[in-house]
N, C-alpha and C positions, 0 to 999 in steps of 0.2 A: 674776483673770480668765484669766491665762495657764494656770493650772492647769485651769480648767474647759474652756478651749479645747482643750488637749491631751487631756484626758480624753474629750471629745466625739470628737475625731479617733481616739483609740486604741480607745474603746469602741464607737463607732457607724460613723464614716466609713470607717476603714480596713477593717474586716471587710466592710462593704457594697461598697466599691470594689474589693476584691480579686477579686470575682466578675466585675466588668465592665471593670476596668482592671488586669489581672493583672501588668503589667510594672513597676509602681512598686516601689521598695525599701522595703516596709512595715516590715521588721525594723529597718532603719537609722533610719527616721523615728521609730519607737517608742523606740528606744534614745536618740536625740537628745532626745526629750521627757523621758525619765528624767534625762538629764544636765542639761537646762534646770531641772528642778525642784530638783535638788541645788544648782546654781549660784544660782538665785533665793533659796533658803533661806539660803545662805551670804552673799549680798549683803544680804539683810534683816538677818541677825545682825550683820554688820559695821556697817551703818547704825545699828542700835539701840545697839550698843556705842559708836559714835562720838557719838551723841546723848546718851548718859549721861555723856559726858566721860571714858570709860575709854580712854585712849590714842587720842584722836581722830585725830591725824596718822597713826598706824600703821593704824588702822581704815579711814580714808579711802583710804589707799594700797592696802590690801587690797581695798576695794570697787572701786577703779579697776582693779586687776588682774583681778578677777573679771568686771567689766563688759566689759573687753577680751576676756576668754576667751569670754564669752557672745556678743559681737559676731562673733568669729571663727567660732563654731559656727553662728550664725544665718544668715549669708549663704548658705552651701552648703545648709543645710536648707530655707530658703524658696525657693531656686532649684529644688530638687527638687519641692517642692509646686506651685510655679507652672508648672513644665514638665509634670509628669505629670497635674496636675488642672486644667489651664487650661480656659477656657470652651469652646473647640472640642472638646477631648477629652470633656468632660462632656456637651456637647450631642450628640455622636455616640453616647454610651453610654446616655443617658437622655432621655425625653421631658420637655417642660416641666412636665407634670403630676407626673411622678415626681420631678423636681427640687424642685418646690414642696413636695411631701409630705416629701421627705428633709430639706429646709431647716427645715420645721416641727418635725420630730423632733429635728434637731440643736439647734435653738433651745431647745426644751423641756428637753433633756438639759443643755445648757450652763447654762440659767437655774437648773436645780435644783442646780447645783454652783458657782454664783457669786452675786454680789450686791454691794452693793445695786443695785437696778434704776436708781435715779436717777444712778448713776455709770456702770454698765456699758452701758446702752442708748445714752446720748449718746456715750460713748467709741467704741463699735463703729460707730455711725452716722456720726460726724464724722471717722472715719479711713478711710472708704471713698471711692474716687474718685467724682466726681459721678454718673456713670451707675449705678454699683452702689448708691450711697446712695439714688438715686431708686427703684431697684428694691426695696431694703429698706423704704423708706418706704411703698411701695404694699402691702407685706405686713403692715405694722404697723397696728393699729387707729387710726383718726383721733384718738381721745382721747389716744393716746400722742404722736403727731407734732404735733398742734395745741394740746394743752393741757398734758400732763405735762412733756414735754421743754422747750418754750420758755417755760412760765410757772411751773408748780408746782415743777419740779425745778431750774430754771435757777440759783438761788443755790447749790444743792448741788453742781452740776457745773462751775460757772463757773471755779473755780480750775484745772481741767484744761485749759482753753483753750489754753495754750502747747503742749500735747502732742498736739493734734489735727493730723493730717497735712494735712487740708483745711479751711481757714478758711471760715466762713460769714458772710454779711452780718448774720444775726440775732444773732451773737455780738457 
């Protein structure tokens, strides 16, 4: 998911926003994304090696070191994104219709580079603050929010529940 999210930002969002929010440090954000991918791959390799029993203590220590490095990079990165692309900034630059069209394009791009839907959609939805979640739910077809997520897919995404930033009563 992180890969598709960053691809969508690098491929679509940043080129689009450069025209209307020119002051953001796009090169830095793109470089951060490239470093995140390397770190995530290294973390995955360490986790797989530990799971195979290949020096698990050393691999877990390496994974912990890499996660710390990722956390150090993440906070400054997300601060830039939340500062330069906040709701007020985007509202000044784009009409609500333009934002809806842009969000649809971003969602399609992200979906084409991620999967499976039964994990990705609940993870994205349930990690949004309540107001943003409600807005996203309005954009999704009712079959997704009323049938797929809470009924058909629930058993498949239920194990992710501890990782949701915002807990829901239906969980």
